[in-house]
N, C-alpha and C positions, 0 to 999 in steps of 0.2 A: 501207572498209569495216571491214578491218581495222585502220584504226589506229582507229575507235570501238568496234571489240571490248576491243581492246590497253586503249585508255583506261579503259574499264567496268570490264574484269577487274583493272586494275592500280587502278583508286577503288576496289573493292570491298576488294582485297587490303593496302590503307595504311587502311581501316577497320578492319581484325580489329584490324591492328597496332597502331592507337591504340588502341582498349580497350584490347590488356594494357601498353601502354608507360603509359595514364592521362597527366593533362596535368600537366609539370612544366617547369621551365627545363631539365631533361637536354639534351642532344644528339638525345641519338635519339627523345625527345619531343617539339621541335621539328622535327627532320628528317622522322620521320614524320607528324609534321600538314600540314606543309609540302606534302609529297607530297596530302596532301586536297585543299589548296588547287586546286593544280594542276590534279589528276583532274576538279575541278569545273568549270574554266576551261575545260580543253581538252574535255570533252564539251560542254560548254553550247557552244561555239563550233563542235563538228565539226556538233551538232544545228542549227545554226541556217544554217550553209552547205550541209548537206541540206536543209532544210527541211522536216525530217524529229523526230517527238517532242521537238519544241518545247517541248511543255508540260513536259517533266523541268527545264526550265532552272531555273524559280523555285524548285523543291526546291533545286536543286543554286545558287540561291544563298544560298538561307536558311543550309543547309549551310556554305558558303565562308564566309555574315558570323558566324555562330558562331563558325569555325575563325580566322577572320583578325582575327575582335578579339580572343580569346586571344593572339596570333602577336605582335598589334603592339604586347603590353607588355612585349616585349622589343625592345632597340635594335638588337640583332643581324638583326633579321628586318621590321626598317622598309621597305629597300628593296627586297626581293623584295615584300613586300606594299604598295607602292606603284604597282607594278608592275600586279602580278595585279586590285588593286580597280579599276584603269580597266582592264583587259578584259572584267573579269566583269562593270561596269556595261554596258557598250555590249551586250552582249546580251540583258539586261532587256528585256523588251515587256512591254506592255499591264499593265504593276504598279507604278503609281506609286508606291502607300506602300512598295514594298520596293525601288523606285529611289531611294527617300528616303532609306532606312536607308543604303543604301549608300555615297549620295552624303557620310551623316556620315563613316561610316567612312575614306573617302577623305578628308575635310576634317581627321579627325583626324590618319588619318597624315601627313600632309602638315605636318601643324600642328609634330608631333612630329620631324617633319625640319628645318624649320626652327629651331624652338629647339635642337636638336644641332649644329645648324650654324652655326646663328645670323647667318640671310639668307632671306630670304621668297622662293619657288618661285612665279614665271612666272605658274602655275596655277591659285595658292589663291583669287585673285578673281574665276576663271570658275566655279570649284568653289562658292563662296559664291552668287553670282548665278542657277546652277543651283539649288542648295540652297532660294533662295529664291523663284525660278519654282516648285517643285513645293511647297512650302510653300503657298504663294497658291493655289496651284489645287485642292491636295483639300481646303485650309477651304472653299474655294467649294463646291465639289463635297456636301461633309460637310451644309451648310447647304441642300443643294437651289440655289443659286444658282452654274447650269450657264452662263446667259447672261453673267457676269464671268470666267472661265475663257478663261485668252488662250492664244492659239497661237501656235505657232512656222511655220516657213515659208511655204510659199504656200499649200499643198495644207493645207484643213479636211479635221480627223477632228471625227465624233461627240464631244459633249462625255461622254455619257455615260461613256463610255471610263474617267475620271476615278472613277466612283464606286465604292462600296467592294463593290457589289453585283454592278458589271461582274468590278470583280478577283478577286473570291473567285470565282468560276464559270467565269471563262474561260480557266484548264488544263483542266477538264472540257471544256470546250465545242470547245476546238482538237482534243482526242484524240477526240473524237463526229465529228469535222467531217471530219479525216483518214482513221477510218474508214470511213465514210458515201463517200467520194469516192478508195479505194483504187481502183485499176488508172485513175484518168481521170488525163491526159497533164499535164505539169504545162508545156507548153508556151506559149508563146499563147495570152490566153485565159484562163488557169488561174484569171486573180484572182478572174472572175467567177464562175465554178461557185465558189469558197472563200466569199465574199463571199455569194453567193444562201442557199448551205446556211448560212453562220454566221449571219445574219439571222434566217432560220429554227428554228434551232434555240435561239438563244435567244429568240426569243418565244415556240416552242411548250414547249420542256422550264424555263424559266426566268421569265416574263413581263418577260423586258426588250427593250422596242423599239429595234433598233439600226440605224445608214444605215450606209452602204456610202463609201468615198470616193468612189467615182462617182455616188453621189448628193449626197454633201457638196459635189461641187465638179459642177455641168455644164457642159457643153461641152470638161473637158479630157480626152484622149484616154490613154486607160489599155488594157495589154494584159498 
């Protein structure tokens, strides 16, 4: 908890100093904006690890995108942004359009590094494939063709999670869920309480029918 408070306080301090410094190529400006990127990543990772305040991660990712797109324009910052964008991409959940924007930035940074070093990076093709996967599924969701949405892995998820309606409210939904489940034991079986509450909030407050992983994967044991 102390680390989380430190990350939060340091991030807020960096934001204030960045406002004073402005955005330019000075060492001070680049450094303070890099501190914002680091704070966004560290706080988002902390939220995910603790399974707490994860609804903040989308706003942290949006701030990261804004700042990292500025830093990417400076060659000396590319290696740092390269690592940070990979870590931030890993904590984006339930936000396919936001994940798509993060992957686009990741590919841009990869291409910039490849141009500077005059050789291809191993993961460039993987990122291109991931981008194509997200682009196709988002297009299917936007057209209402949910049956065409591809799924990865062995467990199925409700394809409504690719819709803009779902993505637009899920952070607010999660905030409500954790408020309703405050004090509920987080051990074995918590996922069922979470899923039940999530389905209820989505349907009653937003008119969205959502099927849990347990419903989507009959016969699979969850704990």
